[in-house]
C-alpha atoms as an extended CHARMM CRD file, in Angstrom:
* protein
*
       238  EXT
         1         1  UNK       CA            -60.3900000000       15.9300000000      -96.6620000000  PROA      1               0.0000000000
         2         2  UNK       CA            -59.9600000000       11.9820000000      -95.0600000000  PROA      2               0.0000000000
         3         3  UNK       CA            -62.5250000000       10.1410000000      -93.5720000000  PROA      3               0.0000000000
         4         4  UNK       CA            -59.8610000000        9.2600000000      -90.9590000000  PROA      4               0.0000000000
         5         5  UNK       CA            -59.1310000000       12.7510000000      -89.7130000000  PROA      5               0.0000000000
         6         6  UNK       CA            -63.0160000000       13.1870000000      -90.6290000000  PROA      6               0.0000000000
         7         7  UNK       CA            -64.4330000000        9.6290000000      -89.1220000000  PROA      7               0.0000000000
         8         8  UNK       CA            -68.5220000000       10.6900000000      -89.7810000000  PROA      8               0.0000000000
         9         9  UNK       CA            -68.0130000000       11.2060000000      -93.2230000000  PROA      9               0.0000000000
        10        10  UNK       CA            -67.7720000000        7.1500000000      -93.8270000000  PROA      10              0.0000000000
        11        11  UNK       CA            -70.9570000000        6.9910000000      -91.9080000000  PROA      11              0.0000000000
        12        12  UNK       CA            -74.0960000000        6.5640000000      -92.9540000000  PROA      12              0.0000000000
        13        13  UNK       CA            -77.5210000000        5.7630000000      -92.3020000000  PROA      13              0.0000000000
        14        14  UNK       CA            -78.4350000000        4.1310000000      -88.5110000000  PROA      14              0.0000000000
        15        15  UNK       CA            -74.4340000000        4.3940000000      -88.1660000000  PROA      15              0.0000000000
        16        16  UNK       CA            -73.9570000000        8.1330000000      -88.6820000000  PROA      16              0.0000000000
        17        17  UNK       CA            -77.2090000000        8.4090000000      -86.0240000000  PROA      17              0.0000000000
        18        18  UNK       CA            -75.6000000000        6.2850000000      -83.8490000000  PROA      18              0.0000000000
        19        19  UNK       CA            -72.4170000000        8.1350000000      -83.7750000000  PROA      19              0.0000000000
        20        20  UNK       CA            -74.3450000000       11.8490000000      -83.2210000000  PROA      20              0.0000000000
        21        21  UNK       CA            -76.3470000000       10.0190000000      -80.0350000000  PROA      21              0.0000000000
        22        22  UNK       CA            -72.9520000000        9.0780000000      -78.2820000000  PROA      22              0.0000000000
        23        23  UNK       CA            -72.1190000000       12.3180000000      -78.6470000000  PROA      23              0.0000000000
        24        24  UNK       CA            -75.0030000000       14.5040000000      -77.3900000000  PROA      24              0.0000000000
        25        25  UNK       CA            -78.7850000000       13.6250000000      -76.1510000000  PROA      25              0.0000000000
        26        26  UNK       CA            -80.4010000000       13.4590000000      -79.9680000000  PROA      26              0.0000000000
        27        27  UNK       CA            -84.0730000000       14.1300000000      -80.4390000000  PROA      27              0.0000000000
        28        28  UNK       CA            -86.6820000000       13.8980000000      -83.7740000000  PROA      28              0.0000000000
        29        29  UNK       CA            -88.4960000000       16.6660000000      -84.6210000000  PROA      29              0.0000000000
        30        30  UNK       CA            -91.9630000000       16.6060000000      -87.2060000000  PROA      30              0.0000000000
        31        31  UNK       CA            -91.8780000000       19.7440000000      -89.4770000000  PROA      31              0.0000000000
        32        32  UNK       CA            -94.5390000000       20.2160000000      -91.6790000000  PROA      32              0.0000000000
        33        33  UNK       CA            -93.5910000000       23.2190000000      -94.7920000000  PROA      33              0.0000000000
        34        34  UNK       CA            -95.0620000000       24.1620000000      -97.4570000000  PROA      34              0.0000000000
        35        35  UNK       CA            -98.7120000000       24.5070000000      -98.4700000000  PROA      35              0.0000000000
        36        36  UNK       CA           -101.5430000000       22.7820000000     -100.7670000000  PROA      36              0.0000000000
        37        37  UNK       CA           -100.0030000000       20.6600000000     -103.7620000000  PROA      37              0.0000000000
        38        38  UNK       CA            -96.6530000000       21.0000000000     -102.7450000000  PROA      38              0.0000000000
        39        39  UNK       CA            -96.9980000000       20.3310000000      -98.4190000000  PROA      39              0.0000000000
        40        40  UNK       CA            -94.7130000000       18.1220000000      -97.2520000000  PROA      40              0.0000000000
        41        41  UNK       CA            -93.5390000000       16.7590000000      -93.8680000000  PROA      41              0.0000000000
        42        42  UNK       CA            -90.0020000000       15.9690000000      -92.9140000000  PROA      42              0.0000000000
        43        43  UNK       CA            -88.4330000000       14.1380000000      -89.7540000000  PROA      43              0.0000000000
        44        44  UNK       CA            -85.1750000000       16.0980000000      -88.8020000000  PROA      44              0.0000000000
        45        45  UNK       CA            -82.8860000000       14.1450000000      -86.2570000000  PROA      45              0.0000000000
        46        46  UNK       CA            -81.0520000000       17.0750000000      -84.0100000000  PROA      46              0.0000000000
        47        47  UNK       CA            -79.5570000000       17.4780000000      -81.1640000000  PROA      47              0.0000000000
        48        48  UNK       CA            -81.8300000000       17.4860000000      -77.9800000000  PROA      48              0.0000000000
        49        49  UNK       CA            -80.5890000000       20.8290000000      -76.7140000000  PROA      49              0.0000000000
        50        50  UNK       CA            -77.9290000000       23.2580000000      -78.8350000000  PROA      50              0.0000000000
        51        51  UNK       CA            -77.0310000000       24.7620000000      -75.8080000000  PROA      51              0.0000000000
        52        52  UNK       CA            -75.2280000000       21.4810000000      -74.9970000000  PROA      52              0.0000000000
        53        53  UNK       CA            -73.2510000000       21.5460000000      -77.8910000000  PROA      53              0.0000000000
        54        54  UNK       CA            -71.4880000000       25.1700000000      -76.7370000000  PROA      54              0.0000000000
        55        55  UNK       CA            -67.1650000000       25.0670000000      -77.1180000000  PROA      55              0.0000000000
        56        56  UNK       CA            -64.8790000000       27.3950000000      -75.4320000000  PROA      56              0.0000000000
        57        57  UNK       CA            -62.4570000000       26.3460000000      -78.4490000000  PROA      57              0.0000000000
        58        58  UNK       CA            -64.7510000000       27.1310000000      -80.9710000000  PROA      58              0.0000000000
        59        59  UNK       CA            -65.3210000000       30.3520000000      -79.5910000000  PROA      59              0.0000000000
        60        60  UNK       CA            -62.2290000000       31.6320000000      -78.6520000000  PROA      60              0.0000000000
        61        61  UNK       CA            -61.4530000000       30.8230000000      -82.3930000000  PROA      61              0.0000000000
        62        62  UNK       CA            -63.8110000000       32.4910000000      -83.4300000000  PROA      62              0.0000000000
        63        63  UNK       CA            -66.4950000000       33.0220000000      -81.6950000000  PROA      63              0.0000000000
        64        64  UNK       CA            -68.2750000000       30.4850000000      -82.8450000000  PROA      64              0.0000000000
        65        65  UNK       CA            -71.5680000000       29.0360000000      -81.8160000000  PROA      65              0.0000000000
        66        66  UNK       CA            -73.8890000000       26.4260000000      -82.7010000000  PROA      66              0.0000000000
        67        67  UNK       CA            -76.3790000000       28.3220000000      -84.6570000000  PROA      67              0.0000000000
        68        68  UNK       CA            -76.7510000000       25.5160000000      -86.5170000000  PROA      68              0.0000000000
        69        69  UNK       CA            -78.5160000000       23.0600000000      -84.3180000000  PROA      69              0.0000000000
        70        70  UNK       CA            -81.6310000000       24.3460000000      -83.7880000000  PROA      70              0.0000000000
        71        71  UNK       CA            -84.3370000000       24.9080000000      -86.7940000000  PROA      71              0.0000000000
        72        72  UNK       CA            -84.8960000000       28.8840000000      -87.5700000000  PROA      72              0.0000000000
        73        73  UNK       CA            -88.5940000000       30.0670000000      -88.8140000000  PROA      73              0.0000000000
        74        74  UNK       CA            -86.2150000000       31.1360000000      -91.7710000000  PROA      74              0.0000000000
        75        75  UNK       CA            -85.6330000000       27.6860000000      -92.7260000000  PROA      75              0.0000000000
        76        76  UNK       CA            -89.4570000000       27.0420000000      -92.2400000000  PROA      76              0.0000000000
        77        77  UNK       CA            -89.9390000000       29.3050000000      -94.9360000000  PROA      77              0.0000000000
        78        78  UNK       CA            -87.4560000000       28.9740000000      -97.2100000000  PROA      78              0.0000000000
        79        79  UNK       CA            -88.3350000000       25.4250000000      -96.9910000000  PROA      79              0.0000000000
        80        80  UNK       CA            -91.7550000000       25.7910000000      -98.0880000000  PROA      80              0.0000000000
        81        81  UNK       CA            -90.3170000000       27.9680000000     -100.6610000000  PROA      81              0.0000000000
        82        82  UNK       CA            -87.9990000000       25.9770000000     -102.3690000000  PROA      82              0.0000000000
        83        83  UNK       CA            -91.2370000000       23.2960000000     -102.4540000000  PROA      83              0.0000000000
        84        84  UNK       CA            -92.9830000000       25.2690000000     -105.1730000000  PROA      84              0.0000000000
        85        85  UNK       CA            -90.0560000000       25.6480000000     -107.2170000000  PROA      85              0.0000000000
        86        86  UNK       CA            -89.0960000000       23.7670000000     -110.9300000000  PROA      86              0.0000000000
        87        87  UNK       CA            -85.3240000000       22.3820000000     -109.7140000000  PROA      87              0.0000000000
        88        88  UNK       CA            -84.7870000000       19.6250000000     -112.2930000000  PROA      88              0.0000000000
        89        89  UNK       CA            -82.0450000000       19.8550000000     -113.8440000000  PROA      89              0.0000000000
        90        90  UNK       CA            -80.4460000000       23.0260000000     -111.6930000000  PROA      90              0.0000000000
        91        91  UNK       CA            -77.7510000000       23.2160000000     -109.7240000000  PROA      91              0.0000000000
        92        92  UNK       CA            -78.1200000000       24.2950000000     -105.5080000000  PROA      92              0.0000000000
        93        93  UNK       CA            -75.8370000000       25.3790000000     -102.5070000000  PROA      93              0.0000000000
        94        94  UNK       CA            -76.8030000000       26.3380000000      -99.1990000000  PROA      94              0.0000000000
        95        95  UNK       CA            -74.7410000000       28.3830000000      -97.8320000000  PROA      95              0.0000000000
        96        96  UNK       CA            -74.8250000000       26.9180000000      -93.7800000000  PROA      96              0.0000000000
        97        97  UNK       CA            -77.1220000000       24.0010000000      -94.2530000000  PROA      97              0.0000000000
        98        98  UNK       CA            -77.6800000000       23.3410000000      -90.2560000000  PROA      98              0.0000000000
        99        99  UNK       CA            -79.8760000000       20.2750000000      -89.7800000000  PROA      99              0.0000000000
       100       100  UNK       CA            -81.0580000000       20.0590000000      -93.6290000000  PROA      100             0.0000000000
       101       101  UNK       CA            -84.1660000000       21.0630000000      -93.6610000000  PROA      101             0.0000000000
       102       102  UNK       CA            -83.9700000000       23.2440000000      -96.9590000000  PROA      102             0.0000000000
       103       103  UNK       CA            -81.0780000000       21.2610000000      -98.8680000000  PROA      103             0.0000000000
       104       104  UNK       CA            -83.7870000000       17.8450000000      -98.0030000000  PROA      104             0.0000000000
       105       105  UNK       CA            -87.0030000000       20.5840000000      -99.5000000000  PROA      105             0.0000000000
       106       106  UNK       CA            -84.1700000000       21.7970000000     -102.0550000000  PROA      106             0.0000000000
       107       107  UNK       CA            -83.9640000000       17.8850000000     -103.1760000000  PROA      107             0.0000000000
       108       108  UNK       CA            -87.2650000000       17.1410000000     -102.9790000000  PROA      108             0.0000000000
       109       109  UNK       CA            -88.1840000000       20.1210000000     -105.2600000000  PROA      109             0.0000000000
       110       110  UNK       CA            -85.5470000000       18.2990000000     -107.6690000000  PROA      110             0.0000000000
       111       111  UNK       CA            -82.3130000000       20.2040000000     -107.6840000000  PROA      111             0.0000000000
       112       112  UNK       CA            -78.8430000000       19.0510000000     -107.0390000000  PROA      112             0.0000000000
       113       113  UNK       CA            -77.6380000000       20.2240000000     -104.2430000000  PROA      113             0.0000000000
       114       114  UNK       CA            -74.9620000000       20.4600000000     -102.2680000000  PROA      114             0.0000000000
       115       115  UNK       CA            -75.0130000000       21.0050000000      -98.5250000000  PROA      115             0.0000000000
       116       116  UNK       CA            -72.2900000000       23.4730000000      -96.7350000000  PROA      116             0.0000000000
       117       117  UNK       CA            -71.8690000000       24.5450000000      -93.8290000000  PROA      117             0.0000000000
       118       118  UNK       CA            -68.7580000000       25.3360000000      -91.2770000000  PROA      118             0.0000000000
       119       119  UNK       CA            -69.0980000000       22.6690000000      -88.6360000000  PROA      119             0.0000000000
       120       120  UNK       CA            -68.6150000000       18.7910000000      -89.8480000000  PROA      120             0.0000000000
       121       121  UNK       CA            -71.1490000000       18.0960000000      -87.5230000000  PROA      121             0.0000000000
       122       122  UNK       CA            -73.5010000000       19.7590000000      -89.4580000000  PROA      122             0.0000000000
       123       123  UNK       CA            -72.8030000000       18.6990000000      -92.5970000000  PROA      123             0.0000000000
       124       124  UNK       CA            -73.1950000000       15.3920000000      -92.1620000000  PROA      124             0.0000000000
       125       125  UNK       CA            -75.9130000000       15.9870000000      -89.6510000000  PROA      125             0.0000000000
       126       126  UNK       CA            -77.8720000000       17.2030000000      -92.7530000000  PROA      126             0.0000000000
       127       127  UNK       CA            -76.6880000000       14.6130000000      -95.3200000000  PROA      127             0.0000000000
       128       128  UNK       CA            -78.2560000000       12.0770000000      -93.0200000000  PROA      128             0.0000000000
       129       129  UNK       CA            -81.6740000000       13.7940000000      -92.3590000000  PROA      129             0.0000000000
       130       130  UNK       CA            -82.1640000000       14.1230000000      -96.2640000000  PROA      130             0.0000000000
       131       131  UNK       CA            -81.3770000000       10.4370000000      -96.8320000000  PROA      131             0.0000000000
       132       132  UNK       CA            -83.6730000000        9.6360000000      -94.2220000000  PROA      132             0.0000000000
       133       133  UNK       CA            -86.7000000000       11.5760000000      -95.8910000000  PROA      133             0.0000000000
       134       134  UNK       CA            -85.6980000000       10.7930000000      -99.4750000000  PROA      134             0.0000000000
       135       135  UNK       CA            -83.7120000000        8.0940000000      -99.2130000000  PROA      135             0.0000000000
       136       136  UNK       CA            -80.7810000000       10.1580000000     -101.0650000000  PROA      136             0.0000000000
       137       137  UNK       CA            -78.1260000000       12.3930000000      -99.8630000000  PROA      137             0.0000000000
       138       138  UNK       CA            -76.7580000000       15.8580000000     -101.4310000000  PROA      138             0.0000000000
       139       139  UNK       CA            -73.1580000000       16.4500000000     -102.5130000000  PROA      139             0.0000000000
       140       140  UNK       CA            -71.8930000000       17.8920000000      -98.5880000000  PROA      140             0.0000000000
       141       141  UNK       CA            -69.1970000000       20.7200000000      -98.3490000000  PROA      141             0.0000000000
       142       142  UNK       CA            -66.8500000000       21.8450000000      -95.4820000000  PROA      142             0.0000000000
       143       143  UNK       CA            -67.1400000000       25.5220000000      -96.3640000000  PROA      143             0.0000000000
       144       144  UNK       CA            -65.4740000000       28.3840000000      -94.2350000000  PROA      144             0.0000000000
       145       145  UNK       CA            -66.9200000000       31.8740000000      -95.6860000000  PROA      145             0.0000000000
       146       146  UNK       CA            -63.4210000000       33.5030000000      -94.3550000000  PROA      146             0.0000000000
       147       147  UNK       CA            -61.6350000000       31.1440000000      -96.8840000000  PROA      147             0.0000000000
       148       148  UNK       CA            -63.7660000000       30.5030000000     -100.1120000000  PROA      148             0.0000000000
       149       149  UNK       CA            -62.3530000000       27.2460000000     -101.6610000000  PROA      149             0.0000000000
       150       150  UNK       CA            -61.6050000000       28.0720000000     -105.5020000000  PROA      150             0.0000000000
       151       151  UNK       CA            -62.9430000000       24.7300000000     -106.6900000000  PROA      151             0.0000000000
       152       152  UNK       CA            -66.5310000000       24.5620000000     -105.0230000000  PROA      152             0.0000000000
       153       153  UNK       CA            -68.2650000000       26.2690000000     -108.8420000000  PROA      153             0.0000000000
       154       154  UNK       CA            -71.0460000000       28.1590000000     -109.0650000000  PROA      154             0.0000000000
       155       155  UNK       CA            -74.4030000000       27.0010000000     -109.0960000000  PROA      155             0.0000000000
       156       156  UNK       CA            -78.1280000000       27.8760000000     -110.6920000000  PROA      156             0.0000000000
       157       157  UNK       CA            -79.3720000000       28.9480000000     -107.1180000000  PROA      157             0.0000000000
       158       158  UNK       CA            -77.8290000000       29.9430000000     -103.8030000000  PROA      158             0.0000000000
       159       159  UNK       CA            -79.4740000000       29.6020000000     -100.6420000000  PROA      159             0.0000000000
       160       160  UNK       CA            -78.9100000000       30.7440000000      -97.2680000000  PROA      160             0.0000000000
       161       161  UNK       CA            -81.8850000000       30.6140000000      -93.8470000000  PROA      161             0.0000000000
       162       162  UNK       CA            -81.2800000000       33.2040000000      -91.0560000000  PROA      162             0.0000000000
       163       163  UNK       CA            -77.3390000000       33.8080000000      -91.6130000000  PROA      163             0.0000000000
       164       164  UNK       CA            -76.8770000000       37.1910000000      -90.5210000000  PROA      164             0.0000000000
       165       165  UNK       CA            -76.4970000000       37.2220000000      -87.1810000000  PROA      165             0.0000000000
       166       166  UNK       CA            -73.3780000000       38.8400000000      -87.1480000000  PROA      166             0.0000000000
       167       167  UNK       CA            -71.8210000000       42.4620000000      -88.8230000000  PROA      167             0.0000000000
       168       168  UNK       CA            -69.0420000000       41.2090000000      -90.5440000000  PROA      168             0.0000000000
       169       169  UNK       CA            -71.5870000000       38.4520000000      -92.4410000000  PROA      169             0.0000000000
       170       170  UNK       CA            -72.9690000000       40.8750000000      -94.1800000000  PROA      170             0.0000000000
       171       171  UNK       CA            -69.7870000000       41.7940000000      -96.5760000000  PROA      171             0.0000000000
       172       172  UNK       CA            -68.8140000000       37.6290000000      -95.9380000000  PROA      172             0.0000000000
       173       173  UNK       CA            -72.3050000000       36.6360000000      -97.3310000000  PROA      173             0.0000000000
       174       174  UNK       CA            -72.5800000000       38.7560000000     -100.0100000000  PROA      174             0.0000000000
       175       175  UNK       CA            -69.2900000000       38.1640000000     -101.1500000000  PROA      175             0.0000000000
       176       176  UNK       CA            -69.3750000000       34.4240000000     -101.0010000000  PROA      176             0.0000000000
       177       177  UNK       CA            -73.1670000000       34.4670000000     -102.7050000000  PROA      177             0.0000000000
       178       178  UNK       CA            -71.6170000000       36.5300000000     -105.7740000000  PROA      178             0.0000000000
       179       179  UNK       CA            -68.9730000000       33.6170000000     -105.7160000000  PROA      179             0.0000000000
       180       180  UNK       CA            -70.8210000000       31.1310000000     -106.0650000000  PROA      180             0.0000000000
       181       181  UNK       CA            -74.1480000000       32.0220000000     -108.0470000000  PROA      181             0.0000000000
       182       182  UNK       CA            -74.1520000000       31.5200000000     -111.6800000000  PROA      182             0.0000000000
       183       183  UNK       CA            -74.3080000000       34.7960000000     -114.0150000000  PROA      183             0.0000000000
       184       184  UNK       CA            -78.2050000000       33.7950000000     -114.9850000000  PROA      184             0.0000000000
       185       185  UNK       CA            -78.9230000000       32.2890000000     -111.3530000000  PROA      185             0.0000000000
       186       186  UNK       CA            -80.7130000000       33.8400000000     -108.3520000000  PROA      186             0.0000000000
       187       187  UNK       CA            -79.8790000000       33.7830000000     -104.6950000000  PROA      187             0.0000000000
       188       188  UNK       CA            -83.1190000000       32.9590000000     -102.0270000000  PROA      188             0.0000000000
       189       189  UNK       CA            -81.3590000000       34.6710000000      -98.4320000000  PROA      189             0.0000000000
       190       190  UNK       CA            -84.3740000000       34.2510000000      -95.5940000000  PROA      190             0.0000000000
       191       191  UNK       CA            -83.9920000000       36.7060000000      -92.5550000000  PROA      191             0.0000000000
       192       192  UNK       CA            -86.1070000000       37.2810000000      -89.8670000000  PROA      192             0.0000000000
       193       193  UNK       CA            -84.5060000000       40.9430000000      -89.6740000000  PROA      193             0.0000000000
       194       194  UNK       CA            -81.1310000000       40.2550000000      -87.7760000000  PROA      194             0.0000000000
       195       195  UNK       CA            -78.3910000000       43.0480000000      -87.0810000000  PROA      195             0.0000000000
       196       196  UNK       CA            -76.5560000000       42.8590000000      -90.4030000000  PROA      196             0.0000000000
       197       197  UNK       CA            -79.9230000000       43.3170000000      -92.6830000000  PROA      197             0.0000000000
       198       198  UNK       CA            -79.4990000000       46.3700000000      -93.5770000000  PROA      198             0.0000000000
       199       199  UNK       CA            -75.5450000000       46.7590000000      -94.5600000000  PROA      199             0.0000000000
       200       200  UNK       CA            -75.6160000000       43.2870000000      -96.5890000000  PROA      200             0.0000000000
       201       201  UNK       CA            -78.3990000000       44.7260000000      -98.8710000000  PROA      201             0.0000000000
       202       202  UNK       CA            -76.1910000000       48.3800000000      -98.7600000000  PROA      202             0.0000000000
       203       203  UNK       CA            -73.6220000000       45.8700000000      -99.7150000000  PROA      203             0.0000000000
       204       204  UNK       CA            -74.6440000000       43.6300000000     -102.7270000000  PROA      204             0.0000000000
       205       205  UNK       CA            -73.6860000000       46.5230000000     -104.8360000000  PROA      205             0.0000000000
       206       206  UNK       CA            -69.7600000000       46.2350000000     -104.6540000000  PROA      206             0.0000000000
       207       207  UNK       CA            -69.8400000000       42.3830000000     -105.2450000000  PROA      207             0.0000000000
       208       208  UNK       CA            -72.0020000000       43.0190000000     -108.2200000000  PROA      208             0.0000000000
       209       209  UNK       CA            -75.5860000000       41.9600000000     -107.2250000000  PROA      209             0.0000000000
       210       210  UNK       CA            -79.1800000000       43.3920000000     -106.8090000000  PROA      210             0.0000000000
       211       211  UNK       CA            -82.5990000000       42.3310000000     -104.8040000000  PROA      211             0.0000000000
       212       212  UNK       CA            -84.8220000000       41.9510000000     -107.1850000000  PROA      212             0.0000000000
       213       213  UNK       CA            -88.0390000000       41.3150000000     -105.1150000000  PROA      213             0.0000000000
       214       214  UNK       CA            -88.7110000000       40.8050000000     -101.1240000000  PROA      214             0.0000000000
       215       215  UNK       CA            -91.4940000000       38.9190000000     -100.0130000000  PROA      215             0.0000000000
       216       216  UNK       CA            -92.6800000000       39.1710000000      -96.2730000000  PROA      216             0.0000000000
       217       217  UNK       CA            -93.8390000000       35.7610000000      -94.6490000000  PROA      217             0.0000000000
       218       218  UNK       CA            -95.3340000000       36.1810000000      -90.8590000000  PROA      218             0.0000000000
       219       219  UNK       CA            -94.4210000000       32.6100000000      -88.8560000000  PROA      219             0.0000000000
       220       220  UNK       CA            -95.4040000000       32.6030000000      -85.4710000000  PROA      220             0.0000000000
       221       221  UNK       CA            -95.3840000000       29.0950000000      -83.4140000000  PROA      221             0.0000000000
       222       222  UNK       CA            -96.2300000000       29.7140000000      -79.7320000000  PROA      222             0.0000000000
       223       223  UNK       CA            -94.0380000000       32.5440000000      -77.8310000000  PROA      223             0.0000000000
       224       224  UNK       CA            -91.8240000000       33.0610000000      -81.2490000000  PROA      224             0.0000000000
       225       225  UNK       CA            -93.3250000000       35.7280000000      -83.9370000000  PROA      225             0.0000000000
       226       226  UNK       CA            -91.2630000000       36.7010000000      -86.9080000000  PROA      226             0.0000000000
       227       227  UNK       CA            -91.9400000000       37.7760000000      -90.3560000000  PROA      227             0.0000000000
       228       228  UNK       CA            -89.0570000000       36.3350000000      -92.2680000000  PROA      228             0.0000000000
       229       229  UNK       CA            -88.3350000000       37.7470000000      -95.5410000000  PROA      229             0.0000000000
       230       230  UNK       CA            -87.2920000000       36.2640000000      -98.4980000000  PROA      230             0.0000000000
       231       231  UNK       CA            -85.0580000000       38.1420000000     -100.6170000000  PROA      231             0.0000000000
       232       232  UNK       CA            -84.4190000000       37.3060000000     -104.4460000000  PROA      232             0.0000000000
       233       233  UNK       CA            -81.2570000000       38.7400000000     -105.9290000000  PROA      233             0.0000000000
       234       234  UNK       CA            -79.1820000000       37.8010000000     -108.8900000000  PROA      234             0.0000000000
       235       235  UNK       CA            -76.0050000000       39.3180000000     -110.9470000000  PROA      235             0.0000000000
       236       236  UNK       CA            -76.5220000000       43.2300000000     -112.0040000000  PROA      236             0.0000000000
       237       237  UNK       CA            -76.6150000000       43.7780000000     -115.4920000000  PROA      237             0.0000000000
       238       238  UNK       CA            -73.1740000000       44.7860000000     -117.0260000000  PROA      238             0.0000000000
């Protein structure tokens, strides 16, 4: 994709923020994640109201809604887990990077990160937020799970936060993780109990993946109360 086709690709820093501000009302959110020695606080630039991004054309195309523009509890819990990992010398792919919190946390932990989403705005907001907090951007790639790119390669770690909110994603996410995960790699899926989770877990063996560990982290913020599961996956032994 050329910069001419997608002008945001040519923008960085304040120029990128200004371009987003021209599109919507924007805001900043301070996000503390992690605990102990690994605790960090990140500042995220974001749309002030995700509902204002809803596009009838996007919805007609594939029932697409701008979930990327909200900061979900699963992303916060996953970010804390990533900060405690050893990322130096390792590659990481995020499926559905959204605002970029988990991409930023993974970069802070030392990973070489490729952030992906199927919203063009999301990948640019993610790289802008990473640069805001860390002074550098991740690799960023527009990726549609229904048409996985053959040239994306494989990664030591694959992550996704709260992506199982539609039934069809049970098989789509599993298939994408299987293709993107290196032979000895680890995938971490953060999920608060979405409707596609049971089917996702049932589907894993059909794409050669297995669940090796599951943890539960309570999350509470005002009226929002969830228990976020971190699902650790790997390729099945052959």
